[in-house]
Biopython code that builds the backbone (N, CA, C, O; Angstrom):
import numpy as np
from Bio.PDB.StructureBuilder import StructureBuilder

atoms = [
    (1, "UNK", "N", (-20.299, -23.496, 13.440)),
    (1, "UNK", "CA", (-19.572, -22.407, 13.785)),
    (1, "UNK", "C", (-19.129, -22.470, 15.248)),
    (1, "UNK", "O", (-19.937, -22.745, 16.136)),
    (2, "UNK", "N", (-17.768, -22.200, 15.507)),
    (2, "UNK", "CA", (-17.303, -22.085, 16.932)),
    (2, "UNK", "C", (-16.805, -20.747, 17.159)),
    (2, "UNK", "O", (-16.658, -19.983, 16.206)),
    (3, "UNK", "N", (-16.511, -20.373, 18.439)),
    (3, "UNK", "CA", (-16.029, -19.118, 18.804)),
    (3, "UNK", "C", (-14.615, -18.832, 18.344)),
    (3, "UNK", "O", (-14.284, -17.672, 18.097)),
    (4, "UNK", "N", (-13.727, -19.889, 18.213)),
    (4, "UNK", "CA", (-12.341, -19.684, 17.784)),
    (4, "UNK", "C", (-12.237, -19.465, 16.363)),
    (4, "UNK", "O", (-11.217, -18.911, 15.953)),
    (5, "UNK", "N", (-13.147, -19.819, 15.535)),
    (5, "UNK", "CA", (-13.105, -19.748, 14.136)),
    (5, "UNK", "C", (-14.434, -19.516, 13.589)),
    (5, "UNK", "O", (-14.986, -20.414, 12.954)),
    (6, "UNK", "N", (-15.041, -18.304, 13.793)),
    (6, "UNK", "CA", (-16.355, -17.873, 13.503)),
    (6, "UNK", "C", (-16.713, -18.055, 11.940)),
    (6, "UNK", "O", (-17.822, -18.456, 11.588)),
    (7, "UNK", "N", (-15.757, -17.753, 11.096)),
    (7, "UNK", "CA", (-15.987, -17.930, 9.677)),
    (7, "UNK", "C", (-15.929, -19.245, 9.173)),
    (7, "UNK", "O", (-16.653, -19.520, 8.216)),
    (8, "UNK", "N", (-15.172, -20.122, 9.666)),
    (8, "UNK", "CA", (-15.026, -21.476, 9.162)),
    (8, "UNK", "C", (-13.942, -21.601, 8.290)),
    (8, "UNK", "O", (-13.704, -20.715, 7.469)),
    (9, "UNK", "N", (-13.196, -22.706, 8.392)),
    (9, "UNK", "CA", (-11.908, -22.826, 7.699)),
    (9, "UNK", "C", (-12.225, -22.718, 6.129)),
    (9, "UNK", "O", (-11.556, -21.956, 5.432)),
    (10, "UNK", "N", (-13.235, -23.477, 5.602)),
    (10, "UNK", "CA", (-13.338, -23.458, 3.994)),
    (10, "UNK", "C", (-13.679, -22.170, 3.570)),
    (10, "UNK", "O", (-13.204, -21.789, 2.500)),
    (11, "UNK", "N", (-14.480, -21.359, 4.266)),
    (11, "UNK", "CA", (-14.803, -20.101, 3.789)),
    (11, "UNK", "C", (-13.459, -19.149, 3.899)),
    (11, "UNK", "O", (-13.152, -18.443, 2.939)),
    (12, "UNK", "N", (-12.768, -19.155, 4.960)),
    (12, "UNK", "CA", (-11.547, -18.402, 5.222)),
    (12, "UNK", "C", (-10.484, -18.709, 4.093)),
    (12, "UNK", "O", (-9.802, -17.836, 3.556)),
    (13, "UNK", "N", (-10.430, -19.979, 3.816)),
    (13, "UNK", "CA", (-9.327, -20.233, 2.648)),
    (13, "UNK", "C", (-9.661, -19.738, 1.474)),
    (13, "UNK", "O", (-8.787, -19.301, 0.725)),
    (14, "UNK", "N", (-11.074, -19.728, 1.107)),
    (14, "UNK", "CA", (-11.474, -19.070, -0.215)),
    (14, "UNK", "C", (-11.331, -17.561, -0.261)),
    (14, "UNK", "O", (-10.985, -16.980, -1.289)),
    (15, "UNK", "N", (-11.625, -16.898, 0.955)),
    (15, "UNK", "CA", (-11.464, -15.475, 0.839)),
    (15, "UNK", "C", (-9.990, -14.956, 1.061)),
    (15, "UNK", "O", (-9.729, -13.776, 0.825)),
    (16, "UNK", "N", (-9.025, -15.835, 1.515)),
    (16, "UNK", "CA", (-7.696, -15.311, 1.699)),
    (16, "UNK", "C", (-6.614, -16.068, 0.769)),
    (16, "UNK", "O", (-5.411, -16.108, 1.025)),
    (17, "UNK", "N", (-7.194, -16.623, -0.281)),
    (17, "UNK", "CA", (-6.155, -17.499, -1.156)),
    (17, "UNK", "C", (-5.474, -16.458, -2.007)),
    (17, "UNK", "O", (-5.999, -15.383, -2.296)),
    (18, "UNK", "N", (-4.326, -16.825, -2.376)),
    (18, "UNK", "CA", (-3.453, -15.916, -3.340)),
    (18, "UNK", "C", (-4.071, -15.850, -4.678)),
    (18, "UNK", "O", (-4.769, -16.762, -5.121)),
    (19, "UNK", "N", (-3.781, -14.656, -5.380)),
    (19, "UNK", "CA", (-4.371, -14.450, -6.715)),
    (19, "UNK", "C", (-3.582, -15.516, -7.690)),
    (19, "UNK", "O", (-2.370, -15.724, -7.634)),
    (20, "UNK", "N", (-4.483, -16.137, -8.575)),
    (20, "UNK", "CA", (-3.845, -17.119, -9.441)),
    (20, "UNK", "C", (-3.776, -16.526, -10.868)),
    (20, "UNK", "O", (-3.335, -17.257, -11.755)),
    (21, "UNK", "N", (-4.133, -15.390, -11.144)),
    (21, "UNK", "CA", (-3.808, -14.823, -12.534)),
    (21, "UNK", "C", (-3.647, -13.236, -12.432)),
    (21, "UNK", "O", (-4.097, -12.566, -11.502)),
    (22, "UNK", "N", (-2.947, -12.742, -13.512)),
    (22, "UNK", "CA", (-2.846, -11.273, -13.561)),
    (22, "UNK", "C", (-4.048, -10.522, -13.256)),
    (22, "UNK", "O", (-3.968, -9.570, -12.480)),
    (23, "UNK", "N", (-5.141, -10.843, -13.778)),
    (23, "UNK", "CA", (-6.345, -10.101, -13.522)),
    (23, "UNK", "C", (-6.778, -10.096, -11.985)),
    (23, "UNK", "O", (-7.235, -9.105, -11.415)),
    (24, "UNK", "N", (-6.577, -11.303, -11.415)),
    (24, "UNK", "CA", (-7.012, -11.316, -9.979)),
    (24, "UNK", "C", (-5.985, -10.524, -9.130)),
    (24, "UNK", "O", (-6.382, -10.014, -8.082)),
    (25, "UNK", "N", (-4.683, -10.385, -9.512)),
    (25, "UNK", "CA", (-3.799, -9.634, -8.802)),
    (25, "UNK", "C", (-4.192, -8.136, -9.005)),
    (25, "UNK", "O", (-4.196, -7.386, -8.029)),
    (26, "UNK", "N", (-4.489, -7.730, -10.125)),
    (26, "UNK", "CA", (-4.892, -6.362, -10.382)),
    (26, "UNK", "C", (-6.201, -6.052, -9.584)),
    (26, "UNK", "O", (-6.320, -4.925, -9.103)),
    (27, "UNK", "N", (-7.128, -6.918, -9.423)),
    (27, "UNK", "CA", (-8.284, -6.630, -8.711)),
    (27, "UNK", "C", (-8.018, -6.651, -7.241)),
    (27, "UNK", "O", (-8.764, -6.013, -6.498)),
    (28, "UNK", "N", (-7.040, -7.315, -6.778)),
    (28, "UNK", "CA", (-6.670, -7.325, -5.408)),
    (28, "UNK", "C", (-5.958, -5.995, -5.057)),
    (28, "UNK", "O", (-6.105, -5.492, -3.943)),
    (29, "UNK", "N", (-5.165, -5.413, -6.040)),
    (29, "UNK", "CA", (-4.512, -4.164, -5.822)),
    (29, "UNK", "C", (-5.417, -3.096, -5.797)),
    (29, "UNK", "O", (-5.188, -2.100, -5.111)),
    (30, "UNK", "N", (-6.598, -3.233, -6.601)),
    (30, "UNK", "CA", (-7.593, -2.241, -6.523)),
    (30, "UNK", "C", (-8.343, -2.089, -5.394)),
    (30, "UNK", "O", (-8.723, -0.993, -4.981)),
    (31, "UNK", "N", (-8.616, -3.341, -4.777)),
    (31, "UNK", "CA", (-9.358, -3.464, -3.471)),
    (31, "UNK", "C", (-8.496, -2.902, -2.322)),
    (31, "UNK", "O", (-8.944, -2.221, -1.400)),
    (32, "UNK", "N", (-7.237, -3.256, -2.478)),
    (32, "UNK", "CA", (-6.421, -2.941, -1.321)),
    (32, "UNK", "C", (-5.996, -1.413, -1.347)),
    (32, "UNK", "O", (-5.718, -0.821, -0.304)),
    (33, "UNK", "N", (-5.959, -0.791, -2.622)),
    (33, "UNK", "CA", (-5.752, 0.646, -2.705)),
    (33, "UNK", "C", (-6.631, 1.555, -2.031)),
    (33, "UNK", "O", (-6.270, 2.685, -1.701)),
    (34, "UNK", "N", (-8.047, 0.982, -1.768)),
    (34, "UNK", "CA", (-8.937, 1.697, -1.078)),
    (34, "UNK", "C", (-8.543, 1.825, 0.385)),
    (34, "UNK", "O", (-8.815, 2.798, 1.087)),
    (35, "UNK", "N", (-7.825, 0.665, 0.801)),
    (35, "UNK", "CA", (-7.387, 0.619, 2.200)),
    (35, "UNK", "C", (-5.987, 1.195, 2.513)),
    (35, "UNK", "O", (-5.595, 1.424, 3.657)),
    (36, "UNK", "N", (-5.286, 1.403, 1.413)),
    (36, "UNK", "CA", (-3.933, 1.863, 1.368)),
    (36, "UNK", "C", (-3.871, 3.381, 2.033)),
    (36, "UNK", "O", (-2.877, 3.726, 2.672)),
    (37, "UNK", "N", (-4.749, 4.065, 1.881)),
    (37, "UNK", "CA", (-4.629, 5.516, 2.633)),
    (37, "UNK", "C", (-4.777, 5.302, 4.152)),
    (37, "UNK", "O", (-4.377, 6.188, 4.908)),
    (38, "UNK", "N", (-5.303, 4.228, 4.618)),
    (38, "UNK", "CA", (-5.474, 3.974, 6.006)),
    (38, "UNK", "C", (-4.387, 3.002, 6.821)),
    (38, "UNK", "O", (-4.400, 2.779, 8.031)),
    (39, "UNK", "N", (-3.448, 2.488, 5.841)),
    (39, "UNK", "CA", (-2.527, 1.647, 6.126)),
    (39, "UNK", "C", (-1.156, 2.192, 6.084)),
    (39, "UNK", "O", (-0.685, 2.681, 5.057)),
    (40, "UNK", "N", (-0.465, 2.102, 7.291)),
    (40, "UNK", "CA", (0.946, 2.591, 7.362)),
    (40, "UNK", "C", (1.824, 1.829, 6.535)),
    (40, "UNK", "O", (1.791, 0.602, 6.625)),
    (41, "UNK", "N", (2.643, 2.420, 5.703)),
    (41, "UNK", "CA", (3.707, 1.822, 4.833)),
    (41, "UNK", "C", (3.027, 0.943, 3.790)),
    (41, "UNK", "O", (3.631, 0.000, 3.278)),
    (42, "UNK", "N", (1.867, 1.228, 3.498)),
    (42, "UNK", "CA", (1.104, 0.324, 2.454)),
    (42, "UNK", "C", (1.879, 0.369, 1.046)),
    (42, "UNK", "O", (1.690, -0.579, 0.283)),
    (43, "UNK", "N", (2.650, 1.300, 0.692)),
    (43, "UNK", "CA", (3.375, 1.343, -0.436)),
    (43, "UNK", "C", (4.429, 0.216, -0.543)),
    (43, "UNK", "O", (4.746, -0.224, -1.648)),
    (44, "UNK", "N", (4.986, -0.265, 0.636)),
    (44, "UNK", "CA", (5.839, -1.369, 0.703)),
    (44, "UNK", "C", (5.196, -2.616, 0.210)),
    (44, "UNK", "O", (5.781, -3.332, -0.602)),
    (45, "UNK", "N", (3.946, -2.919, 0.697)),
    (45, "UNK", "CA", (3.313, -4.112, 0.385)),
    (45, "UNK", "C", (2.918, -4.007, -1.127)),
    (45, "UNK", "O", (3.033, -4.988, -1.862)),
    (46, "UNK", "N", (2.452, -2.805, -1.579)),
    (46, "UNK", "CA", (2.009, -2.696, -2.987)),
    (46, "UNK", "C", (3.181, -2.863, -3.982)),
    (46, "UNK", "O", (3.071, -3.423, -5.072)),
    (47, "UNK", "N", (4.267, -2.342, -3.511)),
    (47, "UNK", "CA", (5.501, -2.479, -4.397)),
    (47, "UNK", "C", (5.927, -3.971, -4.648)),
    (47, "UNK", "O", (6.658, -4.234, -5.603)),
    (48, "UNK", "N", (5.484, -4.929, -3.811)),
    (48, "UNK", "CA", (5.830, -6.315, -4.042)),
    (48, "UNK", "C", (4.788, -6.883, -5.066)),
    (48, "UNK", "O", (5.127, -7.744, -5.878)),
    (49, "UNK", "N", (3.497, -6.378, -5.011)),
    (49, "UNK", "CA", (2.497, -6.982, -5.943)),
    (49, "UNK", "C", (2.380, -6.322, -7.332)),
    (49, "UNK", "O", (2.018, -6.979, -8.308)),
    (50, "UNK", "N", (2.683, -5.051, -7.404)),
    (50, "UNK", "CA", (2.632, -4.279, -8.678)),
    (50, "UNK", "C", (3.320, -4.831, -9.827)),
    (50, "UNK", "O", (2.725, -4.935, -10.900)),
    (51, "UNK", "N", (4.677, -5.240, -9.673)),
    (51, "UNK", "CA", (5.371, -5.753, -10.775)),
    (51, "UNK", "C", (4.724, -6.941, -11.537)),
    (51, "UNK", "O", (4.869, -7.081, -12.751)),
    (52, "UNK", "N", (3.999, -7.795, -10.758)),
    (52, "UNK", "CA", (3.382, -8.969, -11.276)),
    (52, "UNK", "C", (2.280, -8.715, -12.222)),
    (52, "UNK", "O", (1.915, -9.620, -12.972)),
    (53, "UNK", "N", (1.631, -7.364, -12.249)),
    (53, "UNK", "CA", (0.611, -7.025, -13.048)),
    (53, "UNK", "C", (1.082, -6.378, -14.370)),
    (53, "UNK", "O", (0.323, -6.161, -15.314)),
    (54, "UNK", "N", (2.453, -6.077, -14.353)),
    (54, "UNK", "CA", (2.806, -5.475, -15.687)),
    (54, "UNK", "C", (2.823, -6.385, -16.856)),
    (54, "UNK", "O", (2.906, -7.606, -16.732)),
    (55, "UNK", "N", (2.748, -5.807, -17.930)),
    (55, "UNK", "CA", (2.428, -6.581, -19.199)),
    (55, "UNK", "C", (3.703, -7.475, -19.548)),
    (55, "UNK", "O", (3.516, -8.598, -20.017)),
    (56, "UNK", "N", (4.837, -7.057, -19.356)),
    (56, "UNK", "CA", (6.094, -7.749, -19.666)),
    (56, "UNK", "C", (6.324, -8.888, -18.780)),
    (56, "UNK", "O", (7.181, -9.699, -19.132)),
    (57, "UNK", "N", (5.701, -9.074, -17.697)),
    (57, "UNK", "CA", (5.989, -10.043, -16.758)),
    (57, "UNK", "C", (4.848, -11.116, -16.957)),
    (57, "UNK", "O", (3.702, -10.795, -17.270)),
    (58, "UNK", "N", (5.244, -12.378, -16.754)),
    (58, "UNK", "CA", (4.458, -13.530, -16.851)),
    (58, "UNK", "C", (4.005, -13.833, -15.427)),
    (58, "UNK", "O", (4.832, -13.726, -14.521)),
    (59, "UNK", "N", (2.730, -14.210, -15.158)),
    (59, "UNK", "CA", (2.291, -14.495, -13.922)),
    (59, "UNK", "C", (2.801, -15.907, -13.490)),
    (59, "UNK", "O", (2.506, -16.358, -12.383)),
]
sb = StructureBuilder()
sb.init_structure("model")
sb.init_model(0)
sb.init_chain("A")
sb.init_seg("    ")
for serial, (resi, resn, name, xyz) in enumerate(atoms, 1):
    if name == "N":
        sb.init_residue(resn, " ", resi, " ")
    sb.init_atom(name, np.array(xyz, "f"), 0.0, 1.0, " ", f" {name:<3s}", serial, name[0])
structure = sb.get_structure()
């Protein structure tokens, strides 16, 4: 571990990777929703992710 990257590149890539399925996108939206009330203009971010989780759309 070094001061510039305390988490480590491997762990950081695991925790910040993009969702690879519809279920993972839904889980991400659920977690982010908790922080949404504390984030300015969160609805703009959410509006980009939400359509991916709809049944009619393929991931």
